[in-house]
N, C-alpha and C positions, 0 to 999 in steps of 0.2 A: 504494500500500500504506500502510495506517495502522498506527501503533504502538499495540499493545494491552496493553503491560505497565504495571501500576501502579507497580512498583518495579524497581530495578536492583540485584540482589543477587549475581548471579554470571554469568560468561560461559556457564557450563553451561546456564543457563536461556534463553539467547538462540539463535535460529536464525540461519543464515547471512544470511537476508533481513533479520532484525532488525539484525544488525551492519552490513550494507550500508546500511540506512536511517539508522542513527546516523551513520556516516561521511559520508553524503551531506548530512545535516542540518548537520554541522559546517562544511562548505565555505563557505557564505556568512558564517558567524560569524567565520571567520578573517580575512576582508576587513574586518569591523567593527573588529577589534582593530588594524588598520593605519591607521584613520582618525584625523584630528585629534581629533574628538569620538567617543569610543569607547562610544557608547550607542545602544541601540535600545529601543523600548517594549514588547518582546515579553512581558515578565513584569511589566509595571506593575500594581500592586495585589496582586501575589502576595508571599508571605513565605517565605523560605528560612532554615532554621536549621541552622548547622554545629555538630555536637556531636563534638568531637575529644577522646577519652579516652586518646589516645596522642600523643606529640610528632609534629609535622608542620610543615614549612615550605612545600614546593612544593604538596602536595595541598590543604592548607587555604587557602593564598593563592589558588590556582587556582580553587577552588570559590567563594571570596568574590568574586574579580574577575569570574568568569563570571556570577554572579547579579547583581552590580551593573551590569555592562554590558548585562544584559537588563532593567534598571530595576526589579528586585525589591527589596523591603526585606529586609535581611540581618541576622541575629543570630548572634553567635558565642558558644558556650558551652564552657567548659573545665572539667575536673574540679575544679580548685581553687576555682572560683567557683560551682560547682553544689551543690545540696543532697545530692548523693551523698556528700560528705564528712561530712554529718550523719547518714548511715545510711539515707537514702532509696534505694529500689531504682532501677535504671536505668529500668525500665518506668514506675514512678510519676513519675519526673522527666520522662520523655518525654510521658506523658499530660497532665501539668500544662502543659508547653510547648505541646502540640497544642491544648489548650483555649483558647489565645489565637488560634486560627484560622490555623494555619500550613498551608502547601501542600506544601513539600518539606523533608524531614529528611535531612541528610547525616551519616552516622555512621561514625566510626572507633573501633574498640574492640579490646582485646587478646584478647577471647574469640571463637573461631570460632563462627559462627552467630548472633552478636549481632544483626546487621542483619535476618536472616531472622526471628528471634523477634520483634523489634520490629515488623516489617512486618505480622505477623499480628494485631497489636493496635491499629493506628492507621489512621486514614483517610488521612492524608497519604502522599504518595509517599516511599519510603525509598530512598536511594542508599547502597550499601555503599562506603565510602572506605577499606576495608581492615579485615578481621576476623581477628585472630590469624594463624595460618599458612594460613588457608583460601583467600581470594581477594582480589584488588584489581582489580575489573572495569574501572574507568575508566582505570587505568594501561594495561591491555592494549588498550583501545580507542584511546587516544592513540598507543600504539606502532604499532598497525595503520594509523592515519591517517598517521603519519610515514613508515612504510614505503611505503604506497601513494603518498604525495605524492612521495617521492624515487625510487621504482622504477617508478611507473606501474601497479602492481598487486601482488598478493600471491600468487596462485595459482602454484605451481610453484617458488617461491623456496626456496633452501636456507638455513635459519636455525639458528644455533648459540646455545644458551642456556648460559652458562658460570658455574660457581661454586657458591654455597651454595644449591642447588636445594631441599634438604630443608626449609629454614627460610623459603623465599621464597613468599609469597602471589602476588607478581608473576609468578614462574615458573609457578605453577599456572594463573593466568588467561591468561598468554601462550601456554602450551602448548595450552590449549583453544581460544583464539581463533585462533591461527595454523593449527592443523590443521583447524579448522572452515572456514577460508577457503582451504584448499587448499595451504598451504605445507608443506614437508618439514622437520621439526624434529629437531635433534640436541641432546642435553644432554651436558655434560662437567663433571666435577668429581671430587673424591676419592670413593672408594666409600662412605665414611661420610656423605657429603652428597648421595647420590643415592637417593631412595626406591625400594624394590623394585618398586613397581607401575607405574613410569613407562612401560615398554615396552608395557603394555596400553593406554596412551593413544595409541599409534601413533607413538612417538618412538624414535630410535636413541640408545643410551647409550654414551658413551665415557668412559674414565678417563685418557686421554692427550690433552692439549689440542692438540698439534700435529696429531694425526690428525683430531680433530674439526673443526678449522678449514679443512681442505683444500677449497678451491673454494667456500666458503660465500658467500652474498650479503649476509647480515646477521649481525652478532655482537651479542648482548645479554649484557653482563657484569652480574653480580649483586653486590650489596654483601655482604661477609662480615658476617653478622648475629651478632656475638658476644653481644649482649644476649639473644638467644633460645636460646643454647646453654647447657645445664646442665652440659656437660662438654666436654673438648677433643676435637675431631674431626680434628685434625691435629697434627703434632709442634710446629710453631711458625708464627707469621705469616710469618716469613722463608721457611720451607720452602713454605708455601702459595703465596706470591707467586712463588717460583722455578718451581713446577710449573704454576700455574694463572693467573698474572698475564698480562694481555694486553700484549705489548710490540710495538714497531715491527717487530722481526724476525719475531715470530709472525704479525703482521697480514699479512705478505707471503704467507703460505700461503693466505689467502682470495682471493676474486676481486678483480681490480684496482679495481673500483668498489664494494667492500664497504662497508656502513654499520656504524659502531660506535655502539651504543646503551647507555644505562645509566639505570635508573630513579631514581638518586640516593637519598641523598647519596653522592657519589663518595669512596671512600677511595683517593686517589692514591698510587701506589707500592705498593699491595697488590693489588687486582684489576685495576688498569689503570695503565699508566705515564703520566707527565706528558705526554710527547710524543704519545702516542696520544690521550689525552683532549683535547688541544688541536689535533689534526690535522684536515685537511680531511675525513677519513673520518668523524669524530665528528659526530653530529647530536643530541648530548645537550641542548643549549639549544633546538634545534628541538622536541624532545619536550616540554620545559617550555612553550614558546610554544603548541604545538598542544594541550596539555592544556586551556588556557582555551577554545579553540574547540570542542573535543569536549564539554566539560562544558556549554558554552552550548547546543550542539545537543541534548544529552541532556535538559537541564532544559526546553528548549523543547518537545520531544516529550512529556515527562511532563506539562507544563502543559496540554496539549490535553485531558487527561483530567479536569481539575478545572473 
């Protein structure tokens, strides 16, 4: 099966076969990252431009490392150093960058749909690295890769996504990806942080964390995104942590070999306790490591179209 997508804009646009192909493509690139010389010539002569208009550490560094390990030429553009600060539109900025013969544009932007709009106007492949509250498809793909690696598969697993679902693009992409690949998904959080449409996506909604964690195979804890909240959605951070923070005691309600995941950055002591974040159950650093391999596989597949 060949990969026929020019862009990676959302999980919703990918079929289960597409997702399986991406995960399969990532496998050999994980081995590359473990070598003494972490380079292959798969993207030699190609140019990847990272355009991050929101703060990022893991995602931006992961994309940069992935492209460099594939031997691509990599350019990083930030808002403070771009002509956007002079009044130039995002599209004009990108068109000028693309005129320098780029092949892949990686975009993170605060506006939902920014990557989709961009992809309609450029020849280069566009990868959505997070757009507002909409989606973060590569985070979902690396989460799937990590679950598959640790559990041997995805179909039939019980997965709980916990916390600030309403403001989380990671939650939206993960719900779509996990259900697409046959997992059973639960979401848990305060009623003010659970969008009303979620049950239509085939998930079970819980407002009591202890109930939601019963017997689950995977727990994905979400960061409390205070910067995206225009008003208070709970009485206090202490109250939120008391009701929805993942502690060692609560973890015991899950399956004995349950995985604990987090997209980062982690707010220790709020959505997850120190002892759980550092426990054997936690695969948070594995997610980060696997992100490089998944993004390498994805860029390799896209490069076959150029």
